N, C-alpha and C positions, 0 to 999 in steps of 0.2 A: 080283184086287187086294185087298190087306188093307184092312180098315175098322177104324177106331178111334173111340172116343167122346170128345168134348170137352164141357165144360159149356156150357149155353146162355149166350150173351152174347158180349162182346168183351173180349179181354185182350191186353195187349202183352207179348210175350216179347222176348227179346234183340234179334233182328233180323227177326222174322217176326210179322206181325200176323195173328191168327187170329180170324175171325168165325164163330160157330157158332149159327145160328138153329135148324137141325135137328141135334140131337146125334147124328148118325149118321156121316156121312162127310165127309172134307175132300179131295175129289179134286183141287182146285186146288193143294193143297200136296203131296199124296202120290201122286196118280194117275199122272202121267207120269214119276214119279221112280223111279230104279232102287234107291234106298236101301230097306232094310227098315224095318219099323215102329219097332223099337227105336232105330235110328239117328236116325230122324226125330223121335221123342219126345225124344231127347237134344238135338237142335237146337232144339226148341221151348222147352225148359226151361233152356237155357244161360244163365249169368249175363251181365250187361252192366255197362258203365261209362256212367252217365248223368250229363250235366252240364246243370244248369238255371241260367240266368243272368238278371240284370236289374239295373236301377238301384237306388239306395237306395229303401227303402219299397215295393218291388215285391212283397214277401211271401216272400222267399227263406227266411229263418229260420223263418217261420211254417209254410211248406210242409215244411221239413225236420223240424220238430217233429211235424207231422201225419203224415208218412210213417213216422217212427219210432214214433209212438204206435200207428198202425194195424198195422204189421208186427210189433211186439213182442207183440201179442195172440196170434199163432199161430206165431211163429218167434223165433230168437235173433239178436240184432244188437247193434251198438255205435253210439253217437252221438259224433261227434268235432267239435271246433271249434278255432279259433286266433284269438287276439287279441280274444276276445269281451269286452265291457264287464264282464260278470259273472264273469270268470275262467273256471274249468273248467266252463262251462255253454254251452248254446245258448239265447240269449234273443232274443225278438222284440220289435219296436216296440209290440206289443199288450200287453206286460207278462207274457207267458208265458215261463217259464224252466225248463230241465231240465238236471241234471248231465250232463257229457260228458267224454270224454277230452280233455285239453288237448294240442293238437298243438304241438310245438316243432320247430325246423329239423332236429334230429338224430333225430327219431322215424322208425322204420322200420315202415311199414304192413304189410309182409309178416310181419315178426317179431311185430307186435302181433296180427295175425290168427291166426297159427300158435299163439301162446301162448294165445289165447282158445279155440281149438279143442281144444288139449291140456287146458286146465283145465275146460272146460265140455262137451266132446264134440261141439260143433257151432258153426258161425258161418254164418248165412244172409245177412247184409247188413251193410254199413257205410253210415251217413249222415254225410256230411262237409260241415259248414258252413264258411263263410269260406274256401273252397278257393282263392280268388285268392291267398292268402298262402302256399300250399304251394310247396315247391321243385320244380324239374323232376324230380329223382330221386323225390320223394315221389309226384308224379302218375304217374310210370312204375311205381312200386310199387303204386299203386291198380289199374293195368291188370294187373299180375302177380297181385294178389289175385283179380281176376276170372278171368283165364285159367288160373291154376295151382290155385287153391283153390276155384273155382266159387262165389264169393261175389259177390252183387250189390252194386254201389257206386252211391250216389246223392250226387253232389257239387253244391254250391250256391255261387255267388259272384258278385261284381261282374266285369264285363268290363274296364272301364278305371278308372284312378285319376283324381285331381283334375287331373292334367296332360293328360288325354285319351289316355293311353298304356295299352296292354294290360298288365294284371298278368301277371307271368311264369307263375304257376300257371294262370290262365285261358287264356293263350295255348297252353300245353301241353295242357290239357284239350280245347280246340277242335281241336287237331291229332290227338289219339288217342282221344277218347271214342267209344263206339259210338253214342250218341244225344246230341244237343244240342238244348236247348229254351229259347227266350226266354220268360220269364214274361209273361203278357198282362195283368197288373194295370195299369190306367192310372194313370200319374203325370204331373203337369203342371208346366210352368214357370209362373212368375208371370204370364206373358203369355197363358196358355191353351193354348199349343202343347204337343205331347208332349215330356216331359222325357227327354233322352237322355244327359245328362252330369251328373256329380257335381262341384259346385264347392265349393272350400274357401275360407272367408272368415276373415280375421283382423280382428277389430273391425269387421266388416261390409264389409270390402274384399276382393275376390277375389284370391287369390294363385295363382301358377302354378309356384312353386318351393318346395322343402322336402322333408323326409323323407316317403317314400311311406306308411310305417306311422306314423300318428299317430291313435291311438284316443281319441276324446273321451269321457272317463268322467265329465265334469261338473266336474272339478277345474280345467280351463282354460276358463273361460266365454267368453273372447274368440275361441275357435276354434269355428266352426260350419260346417255343410254345407248346401248348397242345391241343389235339383234345378233344372236349367235346360235349355232347348232349346239346340241347337248355336249359334244366332245370339247368344243372350245369354250363353252360356258364353264365346264368343270375345270379345265386347265387355266382359264383366265387369259388365254393367249389372244392377242390382237394381231390382225394381219397387216400387211404393208399398205393396203388401201381399205381401211375400215370405215364404214359409214356409221357415224354416230348421230343418234336421233335425240332431240331434246324434248320430245313429247310423244305420247301415244296418239296415233291418228285413227 
């Protein structure tokens, strides 16, 4: 049986988790398999479409920036965002901001990736923030970038809008992503319960109708957002000390 070496530690590859304490053999993966070593190594290193989601202020943009920062040290990638308050940037609620490709509804991610490969010789990853705003075809293009160009894609976004309905981009990502992960940063409703919904308030009163895309850039002070548990999202009740958030972080 062929033996091959993996570095000590645990690393997530696309669809296979490999744990190597002894850097010698991985019989659980390779032993009873009829594939040769080269084919198995291809499986272990195949690209994947990963979707991380959470409520406002759960750290989505912060994690997107961290992943881009870490990966850019040893590989070539692109940072993308849509409807960010800072324009063509990914900006977090912590005040960190980095220039990014501004995604618009007509942008073709496959063409974007191919153009980057042709211009720079390689493209290893895409980090896509605010992916809830992407169109269905754009999400499917991200999957094509993974499958056809062998590029890792890390997508981040909200699941539901202020009406409690799935964003189309997030719904499609849930359907076709290789990996789905809910961010575990704790966010709380004013009552102390876990916050699961993003409420939109006009002059302090919760609303359930209106344009889905309404980015609060500070110019419309009467529009705020508040994290609420399901019960208080349904009732529309604000607490005596309600934290209102002007952006998703």
